[in-house]
Residue, then its C-alpha position, 0 to 999 in steps of 0.5 A: i662614658s661620654f664621646h668627642c668627636c673631631v670633625t675631620n672633612n666629614t668624616p669623624i674621629m671618636f675620642v673616648k672620655s674615659p679612660c682618657i686614650c684617644y682612638h682615630h677613626p681608620m678612614g679620618r682625614a685632616v681638615t687641611k694639610a699644608k706643607v711647610h720644612n717638608l713635612e706635613f701639618s693637619y688641623s682638625l675640629v674637635t666637637i665636645p658635646l654638652d649636657p644640656e641639664f649641666p653643660l660643663d665637661w671636663i677631661h684628665h689628659d696625659v700629654s705626650h711627646d709625639e712629633i707635633n705635626q697637628v694641632h686642632n680646635h674646639d666648638v666650646i671654650e676650653i680652660g686647662l690646668c696642668l697638674e703635673g710635668y713640664g712642656l710647651f703649649i701652643q696656642g694660635k701663633q703663641i708657644h708658652s713653656y708651662k710647669p704644674g699650676d699653669g694654666v691656658v684659656v683657648g677659645p673656639l677659632v684657636y688652634h693649639r697643642a700640648n707637648n710633653t718635652n720629658p718623655a721620662k716624666k709624667n705630663h698630666w693636665i685637666f681640661f674643662y669645656f663649657d660654652s658662655k651663652d650656657w651660664d650666667c657669666l661675662a661671654i669670653p671671646s671665641n677668638s680669646m688666648f690666655f695663657a696664666d703663669r701660676n706666679k702672675h696668677q695665682e688666683f686663677s690657678n686656685m679658682l681652677e684647682i677648687l673647680y676641678h676637686e668639686l667635679e670630681e668629688q661631686q659633693e652636695g651642692y658642688k653644681e652650685i659652686a661650680k657654676g659660681l665659679i665658671i662666673s668667677i674665672s669667665s669674669y677673670i678671663v674677660r678682665h685680663v684678656t681686656k687689659n691685654e694680658g691675653n690675646t685674640a687670633s685673627d681669623t683662623l684660616a689666615l693663621r695656619e701657615a703662620i702657625d706651621s712656621r712658627i712652630l717648626r722654627a721654635l722647635d728646631 
């Protein structure tokens, strides 16, 4: 079992990788809280420890229908693929409606959150985590935001699906195939961010109030 640690005001919150359940330390507090529309918003950093021998992590995640009053960011690149369900993905100041096959790319500086808009239905994602400097690939900007609609970016969804199956099945040579896919996926992301199909966030701290208001207006 590997652990993901969320640092909040120097107080850790541990995220257990298996079986995809988050446990919050009882003394954990949010990094910053903001009052918007009389609701309290919190922000947290979730650090992802990577194995130096194979610096790529992946987790399954069932998205909840909880009230959206918290967003977080990571210390590495996060790439997600929706496997099942429909909902909203908050990415910086953007809000996207997602469906199975859609993908997201979230840089370390970008606050984000997924939300299940139909609690009666299962909502399941696979998320990949890595740092560009650990791979012989193009560097994905740390403030990157890219939402890949499967209807427009089918090849991107296909690469993520192949990566997912290689990592899950771990057949002979899977690490070499995964490396090739990381290089291809990173190149695809950089190309489309450069073409302005993706976006970059400005200073993370300066965005907080704007994120609060944007999310709450959209949910209203």
